[in-house]
N, CA, C and O atoms as a GROMACS GRO file, in nm:
protein
  344
    1MET      N    1  -1.626  -2.124   7.854
    1MET     CA    2  -1.656  -1.987   7.824
    1MET      C    3  -1.789  -1.980   7.752
    1MET      O    4  -1.820  -2.059   7.664
    2GLU      N    5  -1.865  -1.884   7.794
    2GLU     CA    6  -1.994  -1.865   7.731
    2GLU      C    7  -1.986  -1.753   7.628
    2GLU      O    8  -1.924  -1.649   7.651
    3GLU      N    9  -2.048  -1.777   7.517
    3GLU     CA   10  -2.051  -1.673   7.414
    3GLU      C   11  -2.173  -1.586   7.439
    3GLU      O   12  -2.278  -1.635   7.479
    4PRO      N   13  -2.158  -1.457   7.415
    4PRO     CA   14  -2.274  -1.369   7.435
    4PRO      C   15  -2.384  -1.403   7.335
    4PRO      O   16  -2.359  -1.436   7.219
    5GLU      N   17  -2.504  -1.394   7.384
    5GLU     CA   18  -2.618  -1.426   7.298
    5GLU      C   19  -2.637  -1.316   7.195
    5GLU      O   20  -2.630  -1.197   7.225
    6GLN      N   21  -2.660  -1.360   7.073
    6GLN     CA   22  -2.687  -1.265   6.968
    6GLN      C   23  -2.837  -1.254   6.951
    6GLN      O   24  -2.910  -1.353   6.950
    7SER      N   25  -2.881  -1.131   6.939
    7SER     CA   26  -3.024  -1.114   6.921
    7SER      C   27  -3.059  -1.158   6.780
    7SER      O   28  -2.981  -1.136   6.687
    8PRO      N   29  -3.173  -1.216   6.763
    8PRO     CA   30  -3.211  -1.260   6.629
    8PRO      C   31  -3.226  -1.140   6.536
    8PRO      O   32  -3.267  -1.031   6.578
    9ALA      N   33  -3.194  -1.164   6.412
    9ALA     CA   34  -3.203  -1.056   6.314
    9ALA      C   35  -3.348  -1.015   6.297
    9ALA      O   36  -3.437  -1.100   6.288
   10PRO      N   37  -3.372  -0.885   6.292
   10PRO     CA   38  -3.510  -0.841   6.273
   10PRO      C   39  -3.561  -0.884   6.136
   10PRO      O   40  -3.487  -0.885   6.038
   11ARG      N   41  -3.687  -0.919   6.132
   11ARG     CA   42  -3.745  -0.968   6.008
   11ARG      C   43  -3.853  -0.870   5.963
   11ARG      O   44  -3.906  -0.792   6.042
   12GLY      N   45  -3.883  -0.877   5.837
   12GLY     CA   46  -3.988  -0.794   5.784
   12GLY      C   47  -3.937  -0.699   5.678
   12GLY      O   48  -3.818  -0.697   5.645
   13ALA      N   49  -4.029  -0.622   5.625
   13ALA     CA   50  -3.995  -0.531   5.515
   13ALA      C   51  -3.903  -0.420   5.562
   13ALA      O   52  -3.815  -0.378   5.487
   14GLY      N   53  -3.920  -0.373   5.683
   14GLY     CA   54  -3.835  -0.266   5.735
   14GLY      C   55  -3.689  -0.308   5.745
   14GLY      O   56  -3.600  -0.229   5.716
   15ALA      N   57  -3.666  -0.431   5.787
   15ALA     CA   58  -3.529  -0.480   5.800
   15ALA      C   59  -3.464  -0.495   5.663
   15ALA      O   60  -3.345  -0.466   5.646
   16VAL      N   61  -3.540  -0.539   5.565
   16VAL     CA   62  -3.487  -0.555   5.431
   16VAL      C   63  -3.451  -0.419   5.373
   16VAL      O   64  -3.346  -0.403   5.311
   17LEU      N   65  -3.538  -0.321   5.392
   17LEU     CA   66  -3.512  -0.187   5.341
   17LEU      C   67  -3.390  -0.125   5.408
   17LEU      O   68  -3.310  -0.056   5.343
   18ARG      N   69  -3.376  -0.148   5.538
   18ARG     CA   70  -3.260  -0.093   5.608
   18ARG      C   71  -3.131  -0.156   5.559
   18ARG      O   72  -3.028  -0.089   5.551
   19ARG      N   73  -3.136  -0.284   5.527
   19ARG     CA   74  -3.017  -0.351   5.479
   19ARG      C   75  -2.979  -0.305   5.339
   19ARG      O   76  -2.860  -0.295   5.307
   20LEU      N   77  -3.078  -0.276   5.256
   20LEU     CA   78  -3.052  -0.236   5.118
   20LEU      C   79  -3.024  -0.086   5.103
   20LEU      O   80  -2.964  -0.045   5.004
   21ALA      N   81  -3.065  -0.006   5.197
   21ALA     CA   82  -3.046   0.139   5.189
   21ALA      C   83  -2.898   0.173   5.208
   21ALA      O   84  -2.828   0.107   5.285
   22PRO      N   85  -2.852   0.276   5.138
   22PRO     CA   86  -2.713   0.317   5.155
   22PRO      C   87  -2.693   0.380   5.293
   22PRO      O   88  -2.789   0.428   5.354
   23PRO      N   89  -2.571   0.380   5.341
   23PRO     CA   90  -2.545   0.439   5.472
   23PRO      C   91  -2.577   0.589   5.472
   23PRO      O   92  -2.564   0.655   5.369
   24PRO      N   93  -2.617   0.642   5.585
   24PRO     CA   94  -2.651   0.785   5.591
   24PRO      C   95  -2.535   0.877   5.551
   24PRO      O   96  -2.557   0.983   5.494
   25ALA      N   97  -2.412   0.836   5.582
   25ALA     CA   98  -2.298   0.920   5.545
   25ALA      C   99  -2.286   0.932   5.394
   25ALA      O  100  -2.251   1.039   5.343
   26LEU      N  101  -2.314   0.825   5.321
   26LEU     CA  102  -2.309   0.830   5.175
   26LEU      C  103  -2.419   0.921   5.122
   26LEU      O  104  -2.395   0.998   5.029
   27CYS      N  105  -2.538   0.912   5.178
   27CYS     CA  106  -2.648   0.999   5.135
   27CYS      C  107  -2.612   1.146   5.161
   27CYS      O  108  -2.639   1.232   5.077
   28GLY      N  109  -2.555   1.173   5.275
   28GLY     CA  110  -2.514   1.311   5.306
   28GLY      C  111  -2.407   1.361   5.212
   28GLY      O  112  -2.411   1.477   5.169
   29PHE      N  113  -2.311   1.276   5.181
   29PHE     CA  114  -2.205   1.314   5.088
   29PHE      C  115  -2.261   1.344   4.950
   29PHE      O  116  -2.224   1.444   4.889
   30LEU      N  117  -2.350   1.260   4.900
   30LEU     CA  118  -2.409   1.282   4.768
   30LEU      C  119  -2.494   1.409   4.766
   30LEU      O  120  -2.495   1.482   4.667
   31LEU      N  121  -2.564   1.436   4.873
   31LEU     CA  122  -2.643   1.558   4.883
   31LEU      C  123  -2.552   1.681   4.882
   31LEU      O  124  -2.581   1.779   4.815
   32LEU      N  125  -2.444   1.675   4.957
   32LEU     CA  126  -2.348   1.786   4.960
   32LEU      C  127  -2.282   1.805   4.824
   32LEU      O  128  -2.261   1.918   4.781
   33LEU      N  129  -2.250   1.697   4.757
   33LEU     CA  130  -2.190   1.704   4.624
   33LEU      C  131  -2.286   1.769   4.525
   33LEU      O  132  -2.245   1.854   4.446
   34ALA      N  133  -2.413   1.732   4.528
   34ALA     CA  134  -2.512   1.792   4.440
   34ALA      C  135  -2.528   1.941   4.471
   34ALA      O  136  -2.543   2.022   4.380
   35LEU      N  137  -2.524   1.977   4.598
   35LEU     CA  138  -2.535   2.118   4.637
   35LEU      C  139  -2.416   2.198   4.586
   35LEU      O  140  -2.434   2.310   4.536
   36VAL      N  141  -2.296   2.143   4.597
   36VAL     CA  142  -2.177   2.213   4.550
   36VAL      C  143  -2.183   2.233   4.399
   36VAL      O  144  -2.152   2.342   4.350
   37PHE      N  145  -2.223   2.130   4.325
   37PHE     CA  146  -2.233   2.144   4.179
   37PHE      C  147  -2.340   2.246   4.141
   37PHE      O  148  -2.322   2.322   4.046
   38THR      N  149  -2.452   2.247   4.213
   38THR     CA  150  -2.558   2.343   4.183
   38THR      C  151  -2.512   2.486   4.206
   38THR      O  152  -2.536   2.573   4.123
   39VAL      N  153  -2.446   2.510   4.318
   39VAL     CA  154  -2.395   2.644   4.347
   39VAL      C  155  -2.288   2.683   4.246
   39VAL      O  156  -2.285   2.797   4.200
   40SER      N  157  -2.201   2.590   4.211
   40SER     CA  158  -2.097   2.618   4.113
   40SER      C  159  -2.156   2.654   3.978
   40SER      O  160  -2.109   2.748   3.913
   41TYR      N  161  -2.258   2.582   3.935
   41TYR     CA  162  -2.323   2.611   3.808
   41TYR      C  163  -2.389   2.748   3.812
   41TYR      O  164  -2.380   2.824   3.715
   42ALA      N  165  -2.456   2.779   3.922
   42ALA     CA  166  -2.523   2.909   3.933
   42ALA      C  167  -2.423   3.023   3.929
   42ALA      O  168  -2.448   3.125   3.864
   43VAL      N  169  -2.312   3.009   3.998
   43VAL     CA  170  -2.209   3.114   3.997
   43VAL      C  171  -2.149   3.128   3.858
   43VAL      O  172  -2.126   3.240   3.812
   44GLY      N  173  -2.122   3.016   3.791
   44GLY     CA  174  -2.068   3.022   3.657
   44GLY      C  175  -2.163   3.084   3.557
   44GLY      O  176  -2.121   3.159   3.469
   45ALA      N  177  -2.292   3.055   3.571
   45ALA     CA  178  -2.391   3.114   3.481
   45ALA      C  179  -2.404   3.264   3.506
   45ALA      O  180  -2.425   3.341   3.412
   46GLN      N  181  -2.391   3.304   3.631
   46GLN     CA  182  -2.401   3.446   3.664
   46GLN      C  183  -2.277   3.521   3.616
   46GLN      O  184  -2.289   3.635   3.572
   47ALA      N  185  -2.159   3.459   3.624
   47ALA     CA  186  -2.034   3.526   3.586
   47ALA      C  187  -2.021   3.538   3.435
   47ALA      O  188  -1.958   3.632   3.387
   48GLY      N  189  -2.079   3.446   3.361
   48GLY     CA  190  -2.070   3.451   3.215
   48GLY      C  191  -1.941   3.384   3.167
   48GLY      O  192  -1.869   3.324   3.246
   49PRO      N  193  -1.913   3.396   3.038
   49PRO     CA  194  -1.794   3.332   2.984
   49PRO      C  195  -1.666   3.396   3.039
   49PRO      O  196  -1.661   3.516   3.063
   50VAL      N  197  -1.566   3.315   3.058
   50VAL     CA  198  -1.439   3.365   3.111
   50VAL      C  199  -1.367   3.448   3.006
   50VAL      O  200  -1.314   3.554   3.037
   51ALA      N  201  -1.365   3.400   2.883
   51ALA     CA  202  -1.302   3.471   2.773
   51ALA      C  203  -1.405   3.489   2.664
   51ALA      O  204  -1.424   3.398   2.582
   52PRO      N  205  -1.473   3.602   2.659
   52PRO     CA  206  -1.583   3.619   2.564
   52PRO      C  207  -1.541   3.601   2.419
   52PRO      O  208  -1.627   3.567   2.337
   53GLY      N  209  -1.418   3.623   2.383
   53GLY     CA  210  -1.374   3.608   2.246
   53GLY      C  211  -1.357   3.464   2.203
   53GLY      O  212  -1.330   3.438   2.086
   54MET      N  213  -1.371   3.369   2.293
   54MET     CA  214  -1.347   3.230   2.258
   54MET      C  215  -1.471   3.160   2.202
   54MET      O  216  -1.459   3.050   2.149
   55HIS      N  217  -1.586   3.220   2.212
   55HIS     CA  218  -1.706   3.157   2.154
   55HIS      C  219  -1.738   3.222   2.021
   55HIS      O  220  -1.703   3.338   1.998
   56ASP      N  221  -1.802   3.149   1.935
   56ASP     CA  222  -1.833   3.195   1.801
   56ASP      C  223  -1.957   3.284   1.806
   56ASP      O  224  -2.067   3.237   1.835
   57SER      N  225  -1.938   3.411   1.779
   57SER     CA  226  -2.052   3.501   1.780
   57SER      C  227  -2.107   3.522   1.640
   57SER      O  228  -2.205   3.594   1.622
   58GLY      N  229  -2.044   3.459   1.540
   58GLY     CA  230  -2.091   3.470   1.402
   58GLY      C  231  -2.216   3.388   1.382
   58GLY      O  232  -2.251   3.306   1.466
   59GLY      N  233  -2.283   3.410   1.270
   59GLY     CA  234  -2.408   3.341   1.244
   59GLY      C  235  -2.397   3.243   1.130
   59GLY      O  236  -2.480   3.247   1.039
   60ASP      N  237  -2.296   3.154   1.131
   60ASP     CA  238  -2.281   3.059   1.022
   60ASP      C  239  -2.376   2.940   1.036
   60ASP      O  240  -2.382   2.856   0.947
   61GLY      N  241  -2.450   2.932   1.146
   61GLY     CA  242  -2.548   2.828   1.164
   61GLY      C  243  -2.492   2.697   1.216
   61GLY      O  244  -2.568   2.605   1.245
   62GLY      N  245  -2.361   2.687   1.229
   62GLY     CA  246  -2.300   2.563   1.276
   62GLY      C  247  -2.318   2.548   1.425
   62GLY      O  248  -2.313   2.646   1.500
   63GLY      N  249  -2.339   2.426   1.467
   63GLY     CA  250  -2.358   2.401   1.609
   63GLY      C  251  -2.228   2.402   1.686
   63GLY      O  252  -2.227   2.422   1.807
   64GLY      N  253  -2.117   2.381   1.615
   64GLY     CA  254  -1.989   2.381   1.684
   64GLY      C  255  -1.974   2.261   1.775
   64GLY      O  256  -2.027   2.262   1.886
   65THR      N  257  -1.903   2.159   1.730
   65THR     CA  258  -1.892   2.039   1.811
   65THR      C  259  -1.749   2.013   1.855
   65THR      O  260  -1.714   1.900   1.889
   66GLY      N  261  -1.668   2.113   1.857
   66GLY     CA  262  -1.531   2.084   1.896
   66GLY      C  263  -1.463   2.206   1.952
   66GLY      O  264  -1.527   2.295   2.008
   67GLY      N  265  -1.332   2.210   1.936
   67GLY     CA  266  -1.252   2.316   1.993
   67GLY      C  267  -1.244   2.437   1.904
   67GLY      O  268  -1.149   2.515   1.916
   68GLY      N  269  -1.337   2.455   1.815
   68GLY     CA  270  -1.334   2.569   1.725
   68GLY      C  271  -1.370   2.696   1.798
   68GLY      O  272  -1.455   2.697   1.887
   69GLY      N  273  -1.304   2.803   1.760
   69GLY     CA  274  -1.335   2.932   1.819
   69GLY      C  275  -1.367   3.030   1.709
   69GLY      O  276  -1.392   2.991   1.595
   70ALA      N  277  -1.368   3.157   1.742
   70ALA     CA  278  -1.402   3.260   1.645
   70ALA      C  279  -1.297   3.271   1.537
   70ALA      O  280  -1.327   3.315   1.426
   71GLY      N  281  -1.173   3.233   1.567
   71GLY     CA  282  -1.064   3.247   1.472
   71GLY      C  283  -1.052   3.133   1.373
   71GLY      O  284  -0.964   3.138   1.287
   72THR      N  285  -1.133   3.032   1.379
   72THR     CA  286  -1.116   2.918   1.289
   72THR      C  287  -1.162   2.947   1.148
   72THR      O  288  -1.124   2.876   1.056
   73HIS      N  289  -1.242   3.050   1.130
   73HIS     CA  290  -1.287   3.085   0.995
   73HIS      C  291  -1.171   3.136   0.911
   73HIS      O  292  -1.175   3.127   0.788
   74ASP      N  293  -1.069   3.190   0.973
   74ASP     CA  294  -0.954   3.244   0.902
   74ASP      C  295  -0.863   3.136   0.849
   74ASP      O  296  -0.775   3.165   0.767
   75MET      N  297  -0.880   3.013   0.890
   75MET     CA  298  -0.790   2.907   0.846
   75MET      C  299  -0.809   2.876   0.698
   75MET      O  300  -0.717   2.824   0.636
   76ASP      N  301  -0.925   2.906   0.641
   76ASP     CA  302  -0.946   2.884   0.499
   76ASP      C  303  -0.857   2.975   0.415
   76ASP      O  304  -0.819   2.939   0.303
   77ASP      N  305  -0.825   3.090   0.468
   77ASP     CA  306  -0.746   3.187   0.394
   77ASP      C  307  -0.594   3.163   0.407
   77ASP      O  308  -0.515   3.229   0.341
   78MET      N  309  -0.555   3.069   0.491
   78MET     CA  310  -0.412   3.045   0.512
   78MET      C  311  -0.351   2.976   0.393
   78MET      O  312  -0.414   2.893   0.328
   79ASP      N  313  -0.227   3.010   0.364
   79ASP     CA  314  -0.154   2.944   0.257
   79ASP      C  315  -0.097   2.815   0.312
   79ASP      O  316  -0.006   2.818   0.394
   80MET      N  317  -0.150   2.701   0.268
   80MET     CA  318  -0.106   2.572   0.319
   80MET      C  319   0.019   2.522   0.248
   80MET      O  320   0.074   2.419   0.287
   81ASP      N  321   0.064   2.590   0.146
   81ASP     CA  322   0.181   2.551   0.068
   81ASP      C  323   0.302   2.623   0.126
   81ASP      O  324   0.339   2.731   0.079
   82HIS      N  325   0.364   2.564   0.228
   82HIS     CA  326   0.473   2.629   0.300
   82HIS      C  327   0.604   2.616   0.224
   82HIS      O  328   0.660   2.506   0.216
   83GLY      N  329   0.652   2.723   0.170
   83GLY     CA  330   0.786   2.727   0.116
   83GLY      C  331   0.810   2.654  -0.014
   83GLY      O  332   0.925   2.616  -0.040
   84SER      N  333   0.712   2.630  -0.097
   84SER     CA  334   0.740   2.563  -0.223
   84SER      C  335   0.736   2.664  -0.335
   84SER      O  336   0.629   2.714  -0.371
   85GLY      N  337   0.846   2.692  -0.387
   85GLY     CA  338   0.860   2.778  -0.503
   85GLY      C  339   0.820   2.922  -0.476
   85GLY      O  340   0.704   2.959  -0.497
   86GLY      N  341   0.909   3.000  -0.434
   86GLY     CA  342   0.862   3.129  -0.399
   86GLY      C  343   0.944   3.237  -0.442
   86GLY      O  344   0.911   3.353  -0.416
   0.00000   0.00000   0.00000
């Protein structure tokens, strides 16, 4: 039985680049993913906040690094002594 002849591998810079380049389907997928995120961001920016009362509109100067909302300032006024001597 004879084995089919294999053509020699192409040599040169073009062959190396083709071997190292990602497949076209992956490039297309990443491009589509970036497009979807861009459109999603634009729509979200246009729509504005979902619940406007959830962001701090006060001017306390804090950057807000967590799950704090507009109602967290009231926690200082809460009685933390639950049920002791009343």
